C-alpha positions, 0 to 999 in steps of 0.5 A, a space after each residue: 818610943 822606949 829604949 827597949 822598943 828601939 833595941 828590939 827594932 834594931 835587932 830585928 833589922 840586923 837579923 834580917 840584914 845578916 841573914 839570920 833565920 827567923 822563926 818561920 824559916 826555922 819552922 820550915 827547916 824542921 818540917 823539911 828535916 822531918 820530911 827528909 827523915 821520913 823519905 830516907 827511912 821509907 826508901 831504905 826499907 824499900 831497898 831492903 825489901 827489894 834486895 831481900 827478894 820481893 822486888 814488886 813490893 820493894 818498888 812500891 815502898 820506894 815509890 811511896 817514899 817519893 811524895 815526902 821528897 817532892 813536898 820537901 823540894 816544893 818547900 825548898 823551891 817555893 822558899 816557904 
């Protein structure tokens, strides 16, 4: 093995040992962040509509935001 290959293997092992996130974890964190942003924006719109007086549509909009949060929770629970 070349010294560079050995250094790369050692760095990879140290990263796993020290809990540094790998590329897959960073990708999933980005996806979770986007899901959370979508959830918050849609839910806030639903609350505004609800408080503005149209309660039925406001509730539907709030309910429409829930799948985003469920997917985020599933990703977190399953540690994808």
